[in-house]
C-alpha positions in Angstrom: -88.1 128.3 16.6 -91.0 128.1 14.2 -92.4 131.8 14.9 -89.4 133.1 14.6 -87.8 131.2 11.3 -91.7 131.5 9.5 -91.3 135.3 10.2 -87.3 135.7 9.6 -88.1 134.0 6.6 -91.2 135.5 5.2 -93.2 132.5 5.2 -96.8 132.0 5.3 -97.8 130.1 8.7 -101.6 128.4 9.9 -101.6 128.0 13.4 -104.3 125.0 13.8 -104.9 124.3 17.9 -105.5 120.6 18.9 -108.9 121.9 20.1 -109.8 123.2 16.6 -110.3 119.8 15.6 -112.9 118.9 18.2 -115.0 122.0 17.8 -114.5 122.4 14.3 -113.5 120.0 12.5 -114.7 120.4 8.5 -114.1 124.4 9.3 -110.0 123.5 10.4 -109.8 120.8 7.6 -111.1 123.4 5.3 -109.2 126.0 6.6 -105.9 123.6 6.5 -106.5 122.7 2.6 -107.1 126.3 1.5 -104.0 127.4 3.3 -102.2 124.6 1.6 -103.9 125.0 -2.0 -105.4 121.5 -2.0 -108.4 120.0 -3.3 -109.8 117.4 -0.5 -109.1 113.9 -2.3 -110.6 111.7 -0.3 -112.6 112.0 3.0 -110.6 112.8 6.4 -109.9 109.6 9.1 -112.3 109.7 12.3 -111.1 112.4 15.0 -110.6 110.6 18.1 -112.1 113.2 20.1 -110.8 113.4 23.8 -107.0 112.4 23.7 -105.3 113.8 27.1 -101.5 113.2 28.3 -102.6 114.8 31.4 -102.4 111.8 33.4 -99.0 111.0 32.7 -97.6 113.7 34.3 -98.1 115.0 38.7 -99.5 118.6 38.7 -95.9 119.6 39.7 -94.6 118.9 36.3 -96.8 120.3 34.6 -96.7 123.3 36.5 -92.5 123.5 36.1 -93.0 122.4 32.1 -95.7 125.8 31.9 -93.3 127.9 34.0 -90.2 126.9 32.2 -92.1 127.6 28.7 -93.7 131.1 29.7 -90.2 132.2 30.6 -88.3 130.8 27.6 -91.0 131.2 24.9 -91.1 133.9 22.4 -94.2 136.1 23.3 -96.3 134.8 20.5 -95.3 130.9 21.2 -96.9 131.8 24.4 -99.9 133.7 23.3 -100.4 130.5 21.0 -99.6 127.2 24.4 -100.8 128.9 26.9 -103.9 127.8 27.3 -103.0 124.4 27.0 -101.4 125.0 30.7 -104.6 126.4 32.1 -103.2 130.1 32.4 
């Protein structure tokens, strides 16, 4: 719904993926600040790399959520999230 709402209301958006913080923290932070038209006023807190919640779910559960998301999500939403399911 977020993509639909921002599209319908002509709201500028910035998509940031979790892994962007691990591969390019400073660039991601700078892009966010620029998008929000804000200046950096303090150092960012340290980002803890490697947090994952895969162990909370079985492979079957992850597969079921992946299939459900692919079927129900808008194409743009799926394009932004499918890599989290190994697609």
